[in-house]
N, C-alpha and C positions, 0 to 999 in steps of 0.2 A: 292463422294468417301466415302466408308465405310471401315474403318480400323478394325483390330482385336479388338481394344479397343479405347476408347476416355476418356480423363480425366474428372471426375466430377468436376464442379465448382459451388460453392454456389453463391447466389445473390451478386453482386459486392458491394452493399451498406453494407452488413454485414462485408465483409472483410475490407472495408474502415473505418468502426468504430474501428476496431482493429488498423488500420494504424494511426488513429488520436492519439491513446494512445502511439504508438511507437514514433511518431514525438514529442510528448510532453515530454516523458521521455528521449529520445535519448539513450536508452539502447537497442542496436541492437543485441547483442550476449552475450556470457559468462553467460549462465544460467539466462536469464532475467525472468521477472514475467510470461510471456506467456508460456515460456518453462516449468516452474515449474507448472503452472496451467494445461497445457496439460498432463504432466506426471501424475499428480494426477487424472485427469479425465479419462485417459486411464487405470490406475490401477483399478479404480472403474468399468469402463465399461467392462474390460476384466476379472476382478476377479483375479488379480495377486498381489503378495506382493511387489516386487521390479521391477520397469521399468525405464530404462534410455533412453531418447530420443536422438538419434544420427543423424549424417548427411547422413548416408545411411545404407542399409542392409548388404553391403559387409564388412564394417568396424565392424559391429556388430559381424559377424562371426570371424573376425580376433581378436577382443578383447576377444571373448569367448575362443578361443584357448589359448591366452595369460593368461587370468585370471585363467584358469584351469591348466596352466603350462604343456601343452601337448608336448610330444616329440615323435619321431619315427613314428610309423604307426597309422593312423586313418582310420578305416573302414568306407566307405561312399558309396553313391549311384551313379551309372553312369547315372541315369535319373533325371536330375535337371538342373537348370540354371548353366552356367559355373562358377559363383562366388562360388558355393559350393566347387568345386574342386580347383579352383585357389587360394582360401583363404588358403587351407591346404598347398599347394605348397609354397605360399608366406610366410607362417610362418615356413618354413623349415621343415615341416613334410612330411610324405609320404602317399599319398592317396592309400588305398587298396580297390578295388571295390568289392562289393558283389552284385549279380544280384537282379533284382526286382521281386516282385510277379506278376504273369501273369494276375491277375484280378484287383489288386488295383494300380499297377504301383509304389508302394512304395517299399523301400528296404525290402527284404525277410529275416526275422529273422533266418530262417534255413540256408540261405546262409551266413549270418553274422557269425554265430557260426563256420562255416567251415573255415573262413578266419582268425580266431584268432590265434595269435602266441605270443611268449614271448615279442615281440616288440610292441604289440598292446596296445595303451593307451586310446583309446576312439572310440565311434561310432558317426558319424555325418550323420544324416538321414534327409530327406526332406519329409514334408507333401505335396505330389505332387498334384498340382491343389487345394490345401486346403484340400485334403482327408487325414485324419490322418494315420500315420504309425500304425503298431501293437505295440502300446506303452507298453502294458503289457508284451508281449513276449520280447521286447527289454530291458525292465527293469529287467526281470528275468536273461537275458544273462549278462547284465552289472553287476548285483550283483554277479553272479556266478564267473565271471572273474575279478572282481574289476575294471571295466572300467567306464569312464565318458561318459555321453550322452549329445550331443548337437542336438537340432532340428532346422533345417532351416525351419522356419514357415512363410517364406515370403508371401505365398499364404493363410495363415490360420488365417487371422484376424477375430476374432469373432467366430471361429469354436469351438464347444464343443464336448467332448466325455463323455458320461454318465453324462451329465448336469454340467460338470466342464470344464473350459477352457483347450483346448489342450496345452496351453502354460505352464500349471502347471506340465507337465511331463518332465522328464529328469533333468539334472543339470542346463542347460541354454537353452532358446529358443531365436531365433532371428527373427526379423520382418523387412520387407521392406515397406517403405511408399513412394516409387517412384510414380511419377505422373500416371503411368499406373495401379497402384494397386487399389483394391476395396476401401481402405481408404488410402488417400495420404496427404502428406505435401509438395508437389511439388517435392522436394528431401528429403529423410529422412529414418529413420529406428529406431529400438529399440532393446534393449537387455533385457531379462526378466529372473529373477531367484527368487526362494523362499528361497535361502540360504543367510543368513545374512553376512557371511564371504565373499562369492563371491561378494555380492552387495557392500561391503566395498571396495574391490579391484577394481571393475569395476568403481565405482564412481571416483576414482583417475585416473585410466588408461585412461578414455575418455577425460581427461583434462590435458594432458602432464605430469601427475603425481603430479600436483601442490598440495601442502599442505599449503595454504596461498600464498601470493605474493612472498615470499623470501625463501621458503623451498619446498622440493620435497619429496614425500612419496616413489617414485620409478619411474621406467620407465613408460612412458605413450605416448599417441598419441593424435592428435587433432580429437576427435570424436564428438565434440559438434556442435550444429547448431543454427540457428538464430531465432529471434522473428518473422520474416516474415513467416518462415516455420511453426512455432508453431501457428501463427494466422490462417493459412489455415486449419490446423488440427482442431482447435477449431471451425471453421465454419462448417466443414464437419461432425465432430463426431455426432452432434445431428441428422443428416440426414441418419445415417447408416441403420436404420430400413427400410426406404422407398427405399434406394438404394438396399438393399439385396432383398426386396420384388419384386422390378421390375426385378432384375436379375433372380429370381426364376421363375417369370411369363414368361420371354423370354425363359428360359431353358426348361420349360414345353411345350412351343410352339414348340421349336425345337424337343423335344422328340416325340411329336404327329406326326409331319410331317415326321420324319425320321425313324419311326418304320417300322419293317418288311423289312429293306433294307440290313440286314446282317452286319450292323455297330455295334460296341461295344463301351461302355463308361466305365469309372472306376467304380468298385464295391465299393459302400459306405455303411459302416456298419449302420444298423438300429439305433444304439445307438449314431450316430453322428448327431449333429446339424450343417448342412452345410451352407456355405456362398455363393455358386454359383459364385466363383471367376473366373472360366473359363468354356468353353464348348468344351471339347475335344471329338473328334470322331476318332475311329480307323477303317481304311478301311481294306478290305480283302487283298489288295496288294498296294505296293507303286505306281504302275502304275495307279491304280484307283485314288489314292490321287493326283497325279500329273495332271491327266486329269481334276479332279474337280477344283483343284487350278487354272489351266490355264483358265478354263471357267469363274470362279468367277472373276479372275483378269481382264478378258476381259470386265466384267461388272462393273469395278472399285470397286470391293469388294476384300478386302485383308485379308484373314485368315492368320494364322501363323503356321509354323511347330515348335511346341513348346512341347517337347524339341527335337531338332535335331542339330547336331549329338549326339549320345550317348557319354558321357564324357570320357569313357575309350579309345576312339579313338583319343583324343587330342594328339598333337605332343610333349607335355612335361610330359606325364605320361607313365607308363608301360602299353602297349596296350594289357592287358589280355582280351581275348574274353568274352563278356557278351551277350549271345545269346538272352535272352529275351529282355533286354534293347535295343539292336541294332535292333531287329525286330520291337518292338513297336515304337521306334523313327523314323523308316522309314515310318510307316503307320499312325502316329497320326497327326491330324490337328485340331487346335483350331479355331472355328468359331467366328465371331464377337459377342461380348457380353459386353454391357455397358448401363449405365442408360438412355442415350439419344436415344438409338436404339429403333425404333418404332416396334410394333408388326407386322405391315405390311411389314417392312423391313426384320424382322426375317423370316416371311413367304416366302418372295421373295427368300431369301438366301437358305432356306430349300428346296424350290421347284426347284431351280437350281440344288442343289445336287441330288435331286430325279431324275430329268430329265437326268442328265449326267450319273448316275449309271444305269438307265434303258436303256439308249442308248448303254451302254457298254455290256449289256447282249447279 
């Protein structure tokens, strides 16, 4: 069976070495030494000022909304994982969708500006498949209308724009370290900011608001995570270069096999240092996608319709039509891409796609 992704695991003996220390200290959670070490090493690796390691990427978005004290309307993308929208609703704000750019699949700044009202307080945009949004245009809009900017960077670990981490744009960026991500801690996530005041608020908010054992700074939530999760991250972080290199090699293999088939992929700016977190292809029609998916599944190969459906069609939001997002979501399929995938397997997958599409002509 070949799934759309497979978690990278380091040599077990490396993880076991960290476990020995955990058993010796019996400090399992509550900002243990491995959590602190991972935060410091991630800040250095990613080139950011403040980073808080959390128990998942969804709570990172929720804390971001709270830390910025957002109310009313938040303009967001309909083309993302459901957590981007559900977090807005969960925090009692209203998601207002702006359609995506037809080539990058990230939120379109021109559409964002059309959606701004007196109730708009922020923009929550996603770096789709790790492909950065037009951060400069969104920054100009945010300054013009005095809006906050949160980037859902769940896919963008290690991505750079103009040689700086994409996480350095906006007021806050959030990351997911779920087991399926390019860098993972089994479960986990992070919140990143370069703003000292926001960092101060986030530090309290992720730990129930504790200010010592018997005092509370303010309202907070349980966003912290364990030493076991941090240990996994510390094992994987040194391997990121080889992980990304392998994913680039596999992506280039797919590129070569699938050229001249009329398929499209996201447009990535030449100033972007990409992480190859996914391999999405957009078919000419949903019918073509479904036929390819059916034949792949019959061979025990399981790509994913990621992202589908378009989030503006969820049953708990205002179903404003988003023509580009709805169209792309119906035609996009992510092919298997992970460190352990062999080039011969990628070649087999690509050749199946080629055969099915040629048979459909």
